[in-house]
C-alpha positions in Angstrom: 35.5 144.4 144.6 34.3 141.0 143.7 35.8 139.3 140.8 33.6 136.7 138.8 35.0 134.5 136.1 34.6 130.7 135.5 38.3 130.4 134.5 40.6 130.3 137.7 43.7 131.6 135.9 41.8 134.7 134.3 40.2 135.4 137.7 43.6 135.4 139.3 45.1 137.6 136.6 42.4 140.2 136.7 42.5 140.2 140.6 46.2 141.0 140.3 45.5 143.8 137.8 42.8 145.3 140.1 45.3 144.9 143.2 48.0 146.7 141.5 45.8 149.8 141.3 45.9 152.2 144.4 42.3 152.5 145.9 40.8 149.2 144.8 40.9 145.9 146.9 39.6 142.6 145.8 37.5 141.1 148.6 36.4 137.9 147.0 36.6 135.8 143.7 33.8 133.6 142.5 33.6 131.0 139.4 29.8 130.6 139.0 26.8 132.6 139.1 25.3 131.2 142.2 28.7 131.4 143.8 28.8 135.1 142.9 25.3 135.9 144.4 26.3 134.2 147.8 29.6 136.0 147.9 27.9 139.3 147.1 25.5 138.7 150.0 28.3 137.9 152.4 30.9 140.5 151.3 28.7 143.3 150.1 31.0 144.6 147.5 30.7 148.1 145.8 32.0 146.8 142.3 31.7 143.5 140.6 34.1 142.4 137.6 31.7 140.1 135.9 32.0 137.6 133.0 29.0 136.7 130.7 29.8 133.1 130.5 29.5 131.2 133.6 28.6 127.6 133.9 25.1 127.8 135.7 23.8 131.3 134.5 25.0 134.3 132.4 26.6 137.3 133.9 23.5 139.3 133.0 21.3 137.1 135.1 23.8 137.6 137.9 23.6 141.3 137.7 19.9 141.2 137.7 19.9 138.9 140.7 22.1 141.4 142.5 19.6 144.2 141.6 16.7 142.2 143.0 18.5 141.6 146.3 19.0 145.3 146.6 15.4 146.0 146.1 14.5 143.5 148.9 17.0 144.9 151.2 16.7 148.7 151.3 19.8 149.0 153.5 22.1 147.2 151.0 24.5 149.4 149.1 24.0 149.5 145.3 26.8 147.5 143.5 28.3 148.7 140.2 29.1 146.2 137.5 31.9 146.2 134.9 31.5 143.3 132.4 34.7 141.5 131.3 33.8 139.1 128.7 34.6 137.6 125.3 31.0 138.0 124.3 30.8 140.3 121.3 27.1 139.9 120.4 25.4 143.3 120.1 22.3 141.9 121.7 24.2 140.8 124.6 25.9 144.2 125.1 22.5 146.0 125.0 21.2 143.5 127.6 24.3 144.3 129.7 23.5 148.1 129.5 19.9 147.7 130.3 21.0 145.6 133.4 22.8 148.5 134.7 26.5 147.8 133.7 28.7 150.7 134.0 31.0 149.6 131.1 31.9 146.5 129.1 35.4 145.3 128.3 35.9 142.6 125.6 38.7 140.0 126.1 41.5 140.0 125.6 42.5 143.1 127.2 45.7 144.3 128.9 46.1 145.6 132.5 46.1 149.2 131.3 42.7 148.8 129.6 41.1 147.5 132.8 42.8 150.0 135.2 41.7 152.9 133.0 38.1 151.7 133.3 38.5 151.3 137.0 40.0 154.9 137.3 37.1 156.2 135.2 34.6 154.5 137.7 36.6 156.1 140.6 36.2 159.4 138.8 32.5 159.0 138.3 32.2 158.4 142.0 34.2 161.3 142.9 32.2 163.5 140.6 28.9 162.1 142.1 30.1 162.5 145.6 31.0 166.2 145.1 27.6 167.1 143.5 24.7 168.8 145.1 22.8 170.0 142.0 24.0 168.7 138.7 24.6 170.9 135.7 24.0 169.4 132.3 27.8 169.3 131.6 28.0 167.1 134.7 25.3 164.8 133.5 27.0 164.6 130.1 30.3 163.5 131.7 28.5 161.0 134.0 26.7 159.3 131.2 29.5 159.5 128.8 27.6 161.6 126.3 28.6 164.7 124.5 26.3 167.4 123.3 26.3 168.4 119.5 29.1 170.7 118.4 31.2 170.1 121.4 35.0 169.6 120.8 36.2 165.9 120.2 39.3 164.7 121.9 42.4 164.5 119.6 43.6 161.1 118.5 45.4 159.2 121.2 43.5 160.8 124.0 40.8 158.9 125.9 37.6 160.6 127.4 37.9 158.5 130.5 41.5 159.6 131.2 40.5 163.1 130.3 37.8 163.1 133.0 40.2 161.7 135.4 42.8 164.4 134.9 40.0 167.0 134.9 38.8 165.7 138.3 42.5 166.0 139.7 42.6 169.6 138.4 39.3 170.5 139.8 40.4 169.4 143.3 43.7 171.2 143.3 42.4 174.6 142.9 45.9 176.2 143.5 47.3 174.2 140.5 49.8 171.4 140.3 52.5 170.0 138.1 52.6 167.1 135.7 54.3 165.0 138.3 52.0 165.9 140.9 49.0 165.2 138.5 50.5 161.8 137.7 50.8 160.7 141.3 47.2 161.9 142.1 45.7 160.0 139.2 48.0 157.1 139.1 49.1 158.0 135.7 52.4 158.1 134.0 53.8 161.6 134.0 54.1 161.5 130.2 50.4 160.7 130.0 49.4 163.3 132.6 51.4 166.0 130.8 49.6 165.2 127.5 46.2 165.8 129.1 47.2 168.8 131.0 48.7 170.3 127.8 45.4 169.7 125.8 43.3 171.4 128.5 45.8 174.3 128.3 45.6 174.5 124.5 41.8 174.5 124.7 41.5 177.2 127.3 40.4 175.1 130.3 43.6 175.2 132.2 46.2 177.9 132.5 49.8 177.5 132.9 52.2 179.3 135.2 55.8 178.9 135.8 57.6 178.3 138.9 61.2 179.1 139.2 63.5 177.3 141.8 67.1 176.4 141.5 68.8 175.3 138.4 67.3 174.0 135.2 64.1 174.9 133.6 61.2 176.4 135.6 58.5 174.1 136.5 55.1 174.2 134.5 52.0 174.2 136.9 48.5 173.9 135.6 45.4 175.4 137.0 41.7 174.4 135.9 39.8 177.6 134.8 37.0 175.7 133.0 
């Protein structure tokens, strides 16, 4: 991953947030648009954390430059972009979306907010890698849309984390516990269990009890769709 921010301390902080999450590695840091384009050419990252406000060009121009480089070099892996910026103007947000950004985080945000977005990106990649032919349900998840009449998540639950937990459940076809789900999804056990119980309550997961030694039996969850 390449981190691009004109503020040295902010770039360092965001790099630390990224490095604390399993499965993500910072391969470089850039503090201007030109530096970001050179670094991307040299390092070939698969994800860029990109600020809008840079000293020589805005982040949207950087992303367009990355896309143009990919078109010139057909062997180049397409890079995903997550904007991390203080820019709140709706026109800027629309431009970022049209340029191909996966998401847009408004500063200031905490470590958990950034890591949730990174886990969501990982979940999207896992889902795409496992697809042969997509169903509409798969497309709705990937594009973050919800068909009319579908059930909204209860207050306090986030769609991205729900997708992450669903992905963990789908991969563990024999079922797993809340602790195992938390470990697989890099979540807290409390958070994992909330989503698992939600899926059970809505009929998309079933619960079984595993009896062992002393104490309460272990609750295990299996995805049934």
